[in-house]
C-alpha positions, 0 to 999 in steps of 0.5 A: 787199222790206224797207224798203217804208216807205222806198220811196214816199218815196225813189222820189218824191224821186228822180223829183222831182230828175229832173223838176226838172232836166228843167224847169230845162234845158228852161226854160234852153234854150227861153226867147228873150231879145230881141237887145238884152238879149243884147248888153247881157248880154255888154257886158263881153266884146268879140267879138274876145276871145271868138272869132277869125276862124276856129274849127276843128272838133274832129276825130273819130277815125274809126279808133277802135273803141268798146266796143259794148254791146247793149241787150236788149228786156226792159228792164222786168225786175227785178234784185237789188242784190246782183248788182252791189253789195257794200256801201253806206256813208252819210256825213252832211254836217256842220252849216253855221253858221247855214244848211242845204243844201236837198234838191236838189243840182245838182252833186256833185264829190269831188276833192282830198280834198274834197266840193263841192256846188252847192245847186240852190235856193240856187245857192251852192257848199258845201265839206266834207272827206272826213269830211263836216265843213263847211269853207266856202261860196262864196255869191252876194253881189253884182255886184262883183269876186269876187262873183256873183249865182247859181252856175249851174255850177262846176268844180274845176281840179285842175291849178291847185287852184282852184274856178271858179264860173259866174254866168250872170246876170253872164256871168262866171267867178269863181275861188277857191282851195281854201280859198275865197279869191277869186283873179280873174274872167273875163267870158265872151261866150256862154252854156253849161250846164256846164264842166270843165278838160281840162288846165291851159290848156284848158276843155271847155264844154257849150253844149248848146242855149243861145242863142248867136245873137250868135255864129253861128260856134258857134250850132249847136254843143253843145261848145266848147273855150276857153283860160284867158281863155275865148276859143273855140279849137275847136268840136264836136258839130253840131246845127240850132239852128233846128229842134232847140233846143226839145227837151232833157232834163237829163243830165250830158254832161261826166264824168270817168273817171279822169283822162280827160274824156268827152262825151256828146251828148244823144239819141245813144248814143255817148260820146266821150273829149275827148283832151288835144289836143282830139280826140273819140275814141268810147269806148263805143256803146250799140246800141239796135237796134229801140229807137233814136230816129228821126233826126228825133226832135230836131226835135219842136216842143217838149219836150212833143211829144218826150215824147208821141212818144218816152217809150214802150216803142218807144224807148230812149235814154241819159239821161246820160253813162255812168259808167266804173268800174274793173270796171263801166260804169253807164248810165241809160236812158229807156224807156217813161217810166221809168228803167232801170239798166244795169250792164255787167261789163267782165270778163264782158262781161255786163249786169245791168239792169232797171226794178225792183230787189230790195233784198236788201242791206238798203240805203236804196235805189238812187238817181240817181247824182251822181258816182263814185270810179272806182278804188274802184268806187264810185257816189255819190248822196245823200238829203235828211235830210227824206226820212229823217225822213219815213221814220222816221215809218213805222218798224214797232214792231219795228226789230230787223231794221234794219241797224245803220248805218241804225238809227244814221242814223235815230237821229241824223238830223232833217229840219233836217240836211244831206243824206246821201251814199250810197256804193255799193261795186260788186263787184270782179272 
């Protein structure tokens, strides 16, 4: 395999990102706060403004027939990147005045011709145009109107052309125009992990396994729908908060595919579409066969016990919501304490998969996917400029075999630059 001088740096970097997300999510899910501090946290939102007398369950369409993808036993084999990837392009993110993004992106969204990035360390949102030029940043600056302390999540409202930022410390959502101008803010009365706009009046919210014991009606739910005032209008995806809250791993549960929004329940193998009317429609099911987790898996006493019991060759489970492209479905599966990439060809109905890949397309590598461009069959990841700079130190004397685009990237990148986005252009059938 070419570019072995890159492999160690980038593999370790990818594992670092996954481990950091795991720790963050486990930390968020497992810390208990005293009742008084929780009540104080939501002092700006009355209970009546948060939830009504009755919260209906989100109906699940039992008549729907999801696409079934069977997972084979030989997950630890290898595959060639050229089997699925046509080409790879790179985009350097431009300079930010008097600042630099860190090497960890918590969320990456490409919408409305802009690139939106939540810096995982700084907890600020940075916005670039589609050529990588910096436009503006929305930063945590205080407790006042239009301000926030720490961006824990954000979403782009394409229906109203707004950015919404969640501040978990102040329990509020702050809205901005797509040019960064402050619009308004809404206080919320519960905790959550992520959110996306389902339509112009409804928001899908992943409550995951956060602590919402002050609202018994949604304590045991991992998904809710709210209106524009953040009042809960329906709930779904049950779990037992008392026995299952302590086991959790990070993974994107809410994900767009085209104009539709999907939801994936962690530890399950089924992905749902959240319909415009608020129903859950199963769209794809990964059949794990003998590798399926036992029903009691989520009742492990803590994340360490879960890891010891199920991060083995006897079990496999999805890490994040499957990604739907025009011609492919891509999924990342945990198996034997390793991450397995699976590419399902919608046209041939065949799967290309493996633990290791042969980098025969002479790319920088294949890394954890952050977002997608469905109609273009593009998966999007990123690499820190620091990692690129470290890899440059190990370049051989003769660099003639390095592809021109990568050589150019090496020559123009230093450790103090912003991250580089990687666009994987999958084969079109």
